[in-house]
C-alpha positions in Angstrom: -76.0 24.3 49.4 -74.9 27.6 48.5 -73.1 29.6 51.2 -74.9 32.7 52.4 -73.4 36.1 51.1 -71.1 37.7 53.4 -71.3 41.5 54.1 -68.7 43.8 55.6 -70.4 46.0 58.4 -69.7 49.3 56.6 -70.7 48.1 53.2 -74.0 46.4 54.6 -74.7 49.6 56.6 -74.4 51.7 53.4 -76.7 49.3 51.6 -79.3 49.4 54.5 -79.2 53.3 54.4 -79.8 53.2 50.7 -82.6 50.9 50.9 -84.2 53.1 53.6 -83.8 56.2 51.4 -85.5 54.3 48.5 -88.4 53.4 50.8 -88.9 56.8 52.6 -88.6 58.5 49.2 -92.1 56.9 48.5 -93.9 56.0 51.7 -93.7 56.3 55.5 -91.7 54.2 57.7 -94.8 52.5 59.2 -94.9 49.7 56.7 -91.0 49.0 56.6 -89.8 46.2 58.8 -86.5 44.5 59.6 -87.5 41.5 57.4 -88.3 43.7 54.4 -85.0 45.5 54.7 -83.1 42.1 55.0 -84.8 40.9 51.8 -83.8 44.2 50.1 -80.2 44.1 50.8 -79.9 40.2 50.5 -79.2 39.1 54.0 -80.9 37.4 56.9 -82.8 39.5 59.4 -80.6 38.2 62.2 -77.5 39.7 60.3 -79.2 43.2 60.6 -80.1 42.6 64.3 -76.3 41.7 64.9 -75.3 44.8 63.2 -77.8 47.3 64.8 -79.2 45.5 68.0 -82.7 46.4 67.1 -84.9 47.8 64.4 -85.3 51.1 66.4 -81.5 51.5 66.6 -81.4 51.1 62.9 -84.0 53.7 62.4 -81.9 56.0 64.7 -79.1 55.8 62.1 -81.6 56.9 59.5 -82.4 59.8 61.8 -78.7 60.7 62.1 -78.4 60.7 58.4 -81.4 63.2 58.2 -80.0 65.5 60.7 -76.7 65.6 58.8 -78.6 66.3 55.6 -80.5 69.1 57.3 -77.1 70.4 58.7 -75.6 70.4 55.1 -78.7 72.2 53.6 -78.1 75.1 56.4 -74.4 75.1 55.8 -75.1 75.7 51.9 -77.1 78.9 52.7 -75.4 82.0 51.6 -73.5 83.6 54.5 -75.7 86.7 54.6 -76.6 89.2 57.2 -78.6 87.8 60.2 -82.1 88.7 58.8 -81.9 87.3 55.3 -80.0 84.2 56.8 -82.8 83.5 59.4 -85.5 83.9 56.8 -83.6 81.5 54.4 -83.2 79.1 57.1 -87.0 78.9 57.8 -87.9 78.6 54.2 -85.1 75.8 53.8 -86.5 73.9 56.7 -89.8 73.9 55.0 -88.4 72.7 51.6 -86.6 70.0 53.5 -89.6 68.6 55.0 -91.8 69.1 52.1 -89.3 67.5 49.4 -88.5 64.6 51.9 -91.7 64.3 54.0 -91.4 60.6 55.2 -87.7 60.9 56.0 -88.6 64.2 57.9 -91.6 62.5 59.7 -89.4 59.7 61.0 -87.4 62.2 63.0 -90.5 62.9 65.2 -92.3 59.6 64.9 -89.7 57.7 66.7 -88.0 59.0 69.9 -84.3 60.0 69.5 -81.6 57.7 70.8 -81.3 57.9 74.6 -77.7 56.8 75.2 -74.4 55.8 73.7 -72.8 57.0 70.3 -76.1 57.5 68.5 -77.3 59.7 71.3 -74.2 61.8 71.1 -74.2 62.1 67.4 -77.8 63.3 67.3 -77.2 65.6 70.1 -74.2 67.1 68.6 -76.0 67.6 65.1 -79.1 69.3 66.9 -77.1 71.5 69.1 -75.0 72.7 66.1 -78.3 73.7 64.4 -79.5 75.7 67.5 -76.0 77.2 68.0 -76.2 78.7 64.5 -79.6 80.1 65.1 -78.7 81.6 68.5 -75.5 83.1 67.0 -77.6 84.8 64.3 -80.0 86.1 66.8 -77.2 87.6 68.9 -75.6 89.1 65.7 -79.1 90.8 64.8 -79.7 92.0 68.3 -76.3 92.1 70.3 -78.3 93.2 73.6 -79.5 89.5 73.8 -77.6 87.5 76.5 -76.8 83.8 75.9 -79.8 82.5 77.9 -82.2 84.8 76.0 -80.6 83.8 72.7 -81.1 80.2 73.7 -84.6 80.5 74.7 -85.5 82.7 71.6 -83.7 80.2 69.3 -85.9 77.3 70.5 -89.1 79.4 70.5 -88.3 80.5 66.9 -87.5 77.0 65.8 -90.6 75.6 67.5 -92.7 78.1 65.8 -91.3 77.3 62.3 -91.7 73.5 63.1 -95.2 73.9 64.0 -96.1 75.8 60.8 -94.2 73.1 58.7 -96.1 70.5 60.5 -99.5 71.8 59.9 -98.4 72.8 56.4 -97.5 69.2 55.5 -100.9 68.0 57.0 -102.8 70.8 55.1 -104.2 72.1 58.5 -103.2 75.8 58.1 -106.9 76.9 57.2 -108.1 79.0 54.5 -108.7 82.6 53.6 -111.2 83.7 51.0 -111.4 80.1 49.7 -107.6 79.9 49.2 -105.4 77.7 51.5 -103.0 79.6 53.6 -99.4 79.1 52.4 -96.4 78.0 54.6 -94.0 80.4 52.9 -96.1 83.4 53.5 -96.8 82.5 57.2 -93.0 81.9 57.7 -92.3 85.4 56.4 -95.0 86.8 58.9 -93.4 85.0 61.6 -89.9 86.1 60.9 -91.1 89.7 60.5 -92.9 89.6 63.8 -90.0 88.1 65.9 -87.3 90.5 64.1 -89.5 93.5 64.6 -89.7 92.8 68.1 -86.0 92.4 68.5 -85.6 95.8 66.7 -88.2 97.3 69.1 -86.1 96.2 72.0 -83.2 98.0 70.8 -85.2 101.3 70.1 -86.8 101.2 73.6 -83.5 100.5 75.5 
C-alpha cells in the first residue's frame, strides 16, 4: 500500500489558502467543506482538523488573509491630504468588495475569532484600519478629540460598508430608470461628512 503524502504544516497551510482563494474567486463559501479542501490539496480531512482544529478556524485564517489584503490595498493609496485620501479609501473598499465579493462576504458571514492568536491578529488588523481613518479625520479637522475621531471613524466606515453591501446586492434603488451607483453615493457621503467637519471649524 502506498504511504500517504506527508505535508509540512507551513506548506500545507499555503496549499489550503491557495485552494480557498481559487474557490472564493468563483463561488461563495457556503458550498465549501473540509472534505472538499482536503481532496483539493491531497490530504485526509483529519489532517486539516489536526492543523486547524476546526473548519471555522480554517476560515478564520482566510479572513486574516483578507484583512491583510485590505490593509495592503489601503497602504498602497497615495499619501495625499486627508480629503482625497478618505475619498480614495472609500472607493478602494468598494473596489475590494466588488472584485473579490465572495472573499469579502466571508468576513461577515462567519463571526471573527473570539480568542487566541487568530483573534489578536484579526483585532490588530482591524484596529490598524480604524487608526488610519481616525488619524486622517483629525488631520482634516484638528478640533476633533480622540473619542470624537474614534466615533466618527466607525460611523463613516459603517456608512461606507452599508453602501457597499447594498451595492453588491443591487438594493440601492433607481432614479429615473437608472440604478443608483455606489461610487456616486460614496462621493455624496464623503462630501456630506467632510462639509460637516468644515462647518464645525467655521462655527467654532
